[in-house]
C-alpha positions as CSV (number, residue, x, y, z in Angstrom):
1,X,0.2,-20.3,-3.1
2,X,-0.3,-16.6,-2.3
3,X,-1.7,-15.1,0.8
4,X,-5.4,-15.5,1.2
5,X,-7.5,-12.4,2.0
6,X,-9.3,-12.6,5.3
7,X,-11.6,-9.6,5.2
8,X,-15.3,-9.4,5.6
9,X,-16.7,-7.0,2.9
10,X,-20.0,-5.6,4.2
11,X,-21.2,-4.3,0.8
12,X,-22.8,-6.7,-1.7
13,X,-20.9,-7.6,-4.9
14,X,-23.6,-5.9,-6.9
15,X,-23.3,-2.6,-4.9
16,X,-19.5,-2.6,-5.4
17,X,-19.9,-3.3,-9.1
18,X,-22.5,-0.5,-9.6
19,X,-20.4,1.9,-7.5
20,X,-17.3,1.1,-9.5
21,X,-19.1,1.9,-12.8
22,X,-20.0,5.4,-11.4
23,X,-16.6,6.1,-10.0
24,X,-14.5,8.5,-12.2
25,X,-11.0,8.2,-10.5
26,X,-9.0,5.2,-11.9
27,X,-7.5,4.3,-8.5
28,X,-10.8,4.3,-6.7
29,X,-12.2,2.2,-9.6
30,X,-9.4,-0.4,-9.2
31,X,-10.0,-0.6,-5.4
32,X,-13.7,-1.1,-5.9
33,X,-13.0,-3.8,-8.5
34,X,-10.6,-5.5,-6.1
35,X,-13.2,-5.6,-3.4
36,X,-15.8,-6.8,-5.9
37,X,-13.6,-9.6,-7.1
38,X,-13.1,-10.8,-3.5
39,X,-16.7,-10.4,-2.4
40,X,-18.0,-12.2,-5.5
41,X,-15.6,-15.1,-4.9
42,X,-13.8,-14.7,-8.2
43,X,-10.5,-14.2,-6.5
44,X,-9.4,-15.0,-2.9
45,X,-5.7,-14.1,-2.8
46,X,-3.9,-10.8,-3.0
47,X,-1.9,-12.0,-6.0
48,X,-5.0,-13.0,-8.0
49,X,-6.7,-9.7,-7.2
50,X,-3.5,-7.7,-8.1
51,X,-3.2,-9.4,-11.5
52,X,-6.9,-8.6,-12.3
53,X,-6.8,-5.0,-11.3
54,X,-3.2,-4.3,-12.6
55,X,-1.6,-3.2,-9.3
56,X,1.1,-4.8,-7.2
57,X,0.1,-7.4,-4.6
58,X,1.5,-5.2,-1.8
59,X,-0.8,-2.3,-2.8
60,X,-3.8,-4.6,-2.8
61,X,-2.9,-5.8,0.6
62,X,-2.8,-2.2,1.8
63,X,-6.2,-1.5,0.3
64,X,-7.7,-4.4,2.3
65,X,-6.0,-3.4,5.4
66,X,-7.4,0.1,5.0
67,X,-10.9,-1.4,4.4
68,X,-10.6,-3.4,7.7
69,X,-9.4,-0.5,9.7
70,X,-11.3,2.4,8.3
71,X,-14.1,1.2,6.0
72,X,-14.9,1.7,2.3
73,X,-15.3,5.5,2.2
74,X,-11.8,6.0,3.6
75,X,-10.3,3.5,1.0
76,X,-11.9,5.4,-1.8
77,X,-10.5,8.8,-0.8
78,X,-7.8,9.6,-3.3
79,X,-5.4,12.5,-2.4
């Protein structure tokens, strides 16, 4: 088994989905989709989420750490 995510996502699944549809940057879209999959209960492990969004498990783990430490807005900033 993979590592389970232990993050409380404050935004609702619907809000994340709507925001992801409006987002233009592919990386920000992937991050929002990852948070949506977790919040909606469709995926609970980094590996599952990574396969769904097409990024490495390690990257997904970094996104969730960023969310826990800095919040959603910081995670969506793409430099």
